[in-house]
N, C-alpha and C positions, 0 to 999 in steps of 0.2 A: 569342376562346376560344383558350387555348393548346393546341397539339397535344402530345399525351402522348408521351413518349420510350418506344419500344418495348421498350427494354432497361432502363430505370429500375426497374420493378417487380421485373424478374428480378435485376437488381444487389441490390436491397434484399433480398430472399428469401435470396440466395446469402450476402451479409453476415451476415444472421441465423444461417444455418446453421454458418458458420465460427466466429462468437462462441460458439455452442452447443457445437461440437466443442472449440474452445479451452478452454472452462470445464470440460468433462468431463476433458479431458487434465490440466488443473491439479489437479482432485479427485484424480485417480488417482495423479499423480506424488507427492503427499504425503499420502495417506490422508486427504484431504478437508480438510486444513489450508489450501491455498491457494485463496483466494477468486477473485482474478485476478491479473495480473502485478504489482501493487503493493500488494496487500491480502492479509494471511495471519492466520489465527487462531493466537494464542500458546497455550501449555501449558494456560491457564486458559480457553481458549475466547473470549477477547477479540480483536476484530479490530484488527489493526495495519496501518499503511499507511506507505509511504516518503514522505520529504519532503526537498527541497533546502533547505538553510539556508547563508546567507553571513554568515560571523562573521569577526572578526579572528583572526589566527594567534595572538595572546595570549589571546583568549578561548577558542579551542579548546584550548590547552593547560591552562588553567585547569578548563575542563570535564572533560577527560581526567584530570587529577589529582584532581579532586573526586570523580570515578567511581571511580578506583583506590582511593582512600582509603575510600569507602563500600562498596567490593566489588561495584560495579554496573556497567552499561553506561552510556554517556553518554545513551542513550535512556531508561534507567531513572531516571537523575539528572532528566532533563527531565520525564519522566512523573511523578515525585515532586513536582517543583515545580509543575507544571500541576495536579494534582490538589489541591493546598493552595490555589489561588487561589479566591476567592469571586466568581464571575462568574455 
């Protein structure tokens, strides 16, 4: 039988309290738009998150140029592409 660490339970409770506080701070900081550090509600109430993407310099230039021509952000261009996929 494994001996229970007397600090483990208290550490878990403290971690949960900190996460709850952090969540409330994010909500207060942006009028309820921020869900967590990497997820935000856009103006339409849709949840958005960040993603790191590794692409070539040339592809990045093409994406930025396409976004500029369409009057959108690169994220908007990617969203448009993904929404047209039949998956």
